[in-house]
C-alpha positions as CSV (number, residue, x, y, z in Angstrom):
1,X,2.1,6.8,-15.9
2,X,3.2,10.1,-18.4
3,X,0.7,10.8,-21.3
4,X,2.5,10.1,-24.2
5,X,0.3,12.0,-26.8
6,X,-2.5,14.5,-26.8
7,X,-4.6,15.4,-29.7
8,X,-6.9,18.4,-29.3
9,X,-9.0,19.9,-32.1
10,X,-10.9,23.2,-31.8
11,X,-11.3,23.2,-28.0
12,X,-9.8,24.3,-24.7
13,X,-11.4,22.1,-22.3
14,X,-8.4,20.3,-20.8
15,X,-7.5,23.5,-19.3
16,X,-10.9,25.6,-18.6
17,X,-13.6,23.3,-17.8
18,X,-12.6,21.2,-14.5
19,X,-12.0,21.9,-11.1
20,X,-8.2,21.0,-11.2
21,X,-7.2,23.5,-13.2
22,X,-3.9,24.1,-11.2
23,X,-3.0,20.6,-11.9
24,X,-3.7,20.5,-15.3
25,X,-1.5,23.4,-16.1
26,X,1.3,21.3,-13.8
27,X,0.9,18.5,-16.1
28,X,0.9,20.1,-19.1
29,X,3.9,22.3,-18.6
30,X,5.9,19.0,-17.7
31,X,7.5,17.4,-20.4
32,X,8.1,14.2,-18.8
33,X,4.3,14.0,-17.6
34,X,2.9,15.0,-21.2
35,X,5.8,14.4,-23.9
36,X,3.9,15.5,-27.1
37,X,0.9,18.0,-27.5
38,X,-0.7,19.0,-31.0
39,X,-3.1,21.5,-31.1
40,X,-5.7,22.2,-34.1
41,X,-7.3,25.8,-33.7
42,X,-8.3,29.0,-35.1
43,X,-7.6,30.8,-31.8
44,X,-4.4,31.0,-29.5
45,X,-5.9,29.3,-26.6
46,X,-4.4,29.0,-23.2
47,X,-3.9,25.4,-23.7
48,X,-2.2,26.0,-27.0
49,X,0.6,27.4,-25.5
50,X,1.7,24.3,-24.3
51,X,1.6,22.5,-27.8
52,X,4.6,21.2,-29.4
53,X,3.1,21.8,-32.8
54,X,0.4,24.2,-33.7
55,X,-1.9,23.9,-36.6
56,X,-3.7,26.9,-37.5
57,X,-7.0,26.3,-39.3
58,X,-9.6,29.1,-40.9
59,X,-12.9,29.8,-39.5
60,X,-15.8,29.8,-42.0
61,X,-16.0,33.1,-41.1
62,X,-12.6,33.9,-42.9
63,X,-13.4,32.0,-46.1
64,X,-14.6,33.7,-49.3
65,X,-18.0,32.6,-49.7
66,X,-17.4,33.4,-53.7
67,X,-14.8,30.5,-54.0
68,X,-17.3,27.5,-53.8
69,X,-19.7,29.1,-56.5
């Protein structure tokens, strides 16, 4: 059964943190096995390259601290 939708927020664990990295890349690259991927992150990770939609977010290190005063 194919994966219909993946939502990934601020992480790369679907590709890097397990023993089946090659299989994970194969599944993510095949549109018949994983139809829609959305990635929300402030870095272009190895997982984000498979995303159909990439949403960039701003890290707290890039926010001007004076705007909250």
